[in-house]
C-alpha positions in Angstrom: 0.0 0.0 0.0 1.0 3.7 -0.1 2.1 3.7 3.5 4.7 1.0 2.9 5.9 2.5 -0.3 6.3 5.9 1.4 8.0 4.3 4.4 10.5 2.5 2.2 11.4 5.7 0.4 11.7 8.0 3.4 13.5 5.5 5.6 16.3 5.3 3.0 16.4 9.0 2.6 16.8 9.4 6.4 19.6 6.8 6.5 21.5 8.6 3.7 21.0 12.1 5.4 22.2 10.7 8.7 25.2 9.0 7.1 26.4 12.0 5.1 25.7 14.3 8.0 28.0 12.3 10.2 30.7 12.6 7.6 30.2 16.4 7.5 29.0 16.3 3.9 25.6 17.8 4.7 24.6 20.8 6.7 24.3 19.7 10.3 20.7 20.6 11.0 19.8 20.4 14.7 17.0 18.0 14.1 19.4 15.4 12.7 21.0 15.1 16.1 17.6 14.3 17.5 16.8 11.7 14.8 19.2 9.0 15.8 18.8 5.9 13.7 17.7 3.6 16.5 14.7 6.0 17.2 13.9 6.1 13.5 13.8 2.3 13.3 11.8 2.1 16.5 9.2 4.6 15.2 9.2 2.8 11.8 8.6 -0.6 13.4 5.9 0.8 15.7 4.1 2.5 12.8 4.2 -0.7 10.8 2.5 -2.6 13.7 -0.2 0.1 14.0 -0.9 0.0 10.3 -1.1 -3.8 10.4 -3.6 -3.7 13.2 -5.7 -1.0 11.4 -5.8 -3.3 8.3 -7.1 -6.1 10.5 -9.8 -3.8 12.0 -10.7 -2.2 8.7 -10.8 -5.1 6.3 -10.8 -4.5 2.6 -14.4 -5.5 2.3 -15.4 -3.0 5.1 -13.4 -0.2 3.4 -15.1 -0.8 0.1 -18.6 -0.8 1.6 -17.8 2.1 3.8 -16.5 4.2 0.9 -19.6 3.5 -1.1 -21.8 4.6 1.8 -19.5 7.4 3.0 -19.2 5.7 6.4 -15.5 6.1 6.8 -14.6 8.5 9.7 -12.9 11.8 8.9 -9.8 10.7 10.8 -9.4 7.5 8.7 -10.0 9.5 5.5 -7.3 11.9 6.5 -5.0 9.0 7.2 -5.6 7.6 3.7 -4.9 11.0 2.3 -1.7 11.2 4.3 -0.6 7.9 3.0 -1.1 9.0 -0.6 0.9 12.2 0.0 3.5 10.2 2.0 4.2 8.0 -1.0 4.1 10.8 -3.5 7.7 10.8 -4.5 8.0 7.0 -4.6 4.9 6.9 -6.8 6.3 9.5 -9.2 9.6 7.5 -9.6 7.7 4.3 -9.9 5.3 5.6 -12.6 8.2 7.1 -14.5 10.1 3.8 -14.5 6.9 1.9 -15.5 6.4 4.2 -18.4 10.1 4.0 -19.5 10.2 0.2 -19.2 6.7 -0.2 -20.8 5.6 -2.6 -18.1 2.0 -1.4 -17.9 1.3 -2.2 -21.6 -1.8 -4.4 -21.8 -2.6 -7.1 -24.3 -4.7 -6.1 -27.3 -8.5 -6.7 -27.2 -8.4 -9.7 -29.5 -5.9 -11.5 -27.3 -7.9 -10.7 -24.1 -11.1 -11.9 -25.7 -9.4 -15.2 -26.8 -8.0 -15.7 -23.3 -11.3 -15.1 -21.5 -13.2 -17.5 -23.8 -10.6 -20.2 -23.5 -10.3 -19.8 -19.7 -14.1 -20.0 -19.3 -14.3 -23.0 -21.6 -11.5 -25.0 -20.0 -12.0 -24.2 -16.3 -15.6 -23.2 -16.2 -14.9 -20.0 -14.3 -15.6 -16.4 -15.2 -12.1 -14.8 -15.6 -13.5 -11.5 -14.4 -14.3 -13.1 -11.0 -11.4 -15.6 -10.8 -9.0 -13.1 -9.4 -5.5 -14.7 -8.8 -6.8 -18.0 -10.2 -6.3 -16.5 -13.6 -2.6 -16.6 -13.0 -2.3 -19.9 -11.1 -4.7 -22.0 -13.3 -3.0 -20.8 -16.4 0.4 -21.5 -14.9 -0.6 -25.1 -14.0 -2.2 -25.7 -17.3 0.8 -24.7 -19.3 3.2 -26.6 -17.0 1.1 -29.8 -17.4 0.4 -29.6 -21.1 3.8 -28.4 -22.4 7.1 -29.3 -20.7 8.9 -27.1 -23.2 6.9 -24.0 -22.3 7.0 -25.0 -18.7 10.8 -25.0 -18.8 10.8 -21.6 -20.4 8.6 -20.2 -17.6 10.9 -21.8 -15.0 13.8 -20.0 -16.7 12.1 -16.6 -16.4 11.3 -17.5 -12.8 15.0 -18.3 -12.0 16.1 -15.1 -13.8 13.8 -12.7 -11.9 14.5 -14.6 -8.6 18.2 -14.1 -9.1 17.7 -10.4 -9.7 15.5 -10.1 -6.6 17.9 -12.0 -4.4 20.9 -10.0 -5.6 19.0 -6.7 -5.0 18.2 -7.8 -1.5 21.8 -8.8 -0.8 23.1 -5.4 -2.0 20.4 -3.6 0.0 21.3 -5.5 3.2 25.0 -4.6 2.6 23.9 -1.0 2.3 22.0 -1.1 5.6 24.9 -2.9 7.4 27.5 -0.4 6.3 25.3 2.7 6.9 24.2 1.7 10.4 27.7 0.6 11.4 29.3 3.9 10.2 26.6 6.0 11.7 27.0 4.5 15.2 30.8 4.0 15.0 31.9 7.0 13.0 34.0 8.4 15.8 36.1 5.2 15.8 36.6 5.0 12.0 39.5 6.9 10.3 38.3 9.5 7.9 39.9 7.9 4.8 38.2 4.6 5.6 34.9 6.5 6.1 35.3 8.1 2.7 35.8 4.6 1.2 32.7 3.5 3.1 30.8 6.3 1.5 31.7 5.1 -2.0 30.8 1.5 -1.1 27.5 2.7 0.4 26.5 4.6 -2.8 27.6 1.7 -4.9 25.6 -0.9 -2.9 22.5 1.2 -3.0 22.9 1.9 -6.7 23.4 -1.8 -7.5 20.4 -2.8 -5.3 18.1 -0.4 -7.1 19.4 -1.5 -10.5 18.7 -5.2 -9.7 15.4 -4.2 -8.2 14.4 -2.6 -11.5 15.7 -5.6 -13.4 13.6 -7.9 -11.2 10.5 -5.8 -11.7 11.0 -5.7 -15.5 11.5 -9.5 -15.8 8.6 -10.3 -13.6 6.1 -7.9 -15.1 7.1 -7.9 -18.8 8.3 -11.5 -19.3 7.5 -14.0 -16.6 3.8 -13.0 -16.0 2.9 -12.2 -19.6 4.7 -15.3 -21.0 2.4 -17.5 -18.9 -0.8 -15.9 -20.4 0.7 -16.0 -23.9 1.6 -19.7 -23.5 -1.9 -20.5 -22.2 -3.5 -18.8 -25.2 -1.0 -20.5 -27.6 -1.7 -24.0 -26.2 -5.5 -23.6 -26.2 -5.3 -22.4 -29.8 -3.3 -25.2 -31.2 -5.2 -27.8 -29.2 -8.5 -26.9 -30.9 
């Protein structure tokens, strides 16, 4: 949701500001001395817990009904508005990347019509109401009826999983170096700290690069290939 997207963006911004501030590369605002990282993480974890509890209390079904009947309290409406503003910069970056990578491009109408007809004919479900079963049933069908196409799907799965895992590894390295140098900066020689700065920037850059690569492979190749394979198999089997 928007809260988690915004939290991910601003948490990394705070870490970078604190790190460069400790190295005297940023203006030492007084508030930065108050915002020690452990308090930031504590606040972040507490807020995640609160949001999770709110999601349990206000289920998705309740929110949909409440929105249609204007039953949501003003406070909760304000909170939702805050979340959208909170994730504004993340969403701008995400939409720009999606447009550049062309990951939001949909199938043409003829392809969608063929898919819906074949899905309804084979499984007996309305694809408009099947939700995630559209993905899983198509995936199972292709894997069962064509080992060749199933192997190709598995290859895309391995590729995007590798990119995701590598992105996570670089990000964990970024967090480890950043937190260590923020708390231990007084004990680290300045030259080593400068090298740490370059490593920090490099780890974050590589993490974001592999994250984009993961998203691109998952959205543009792995997922779409499953539906293309399903339509292809149902066409040649008729």
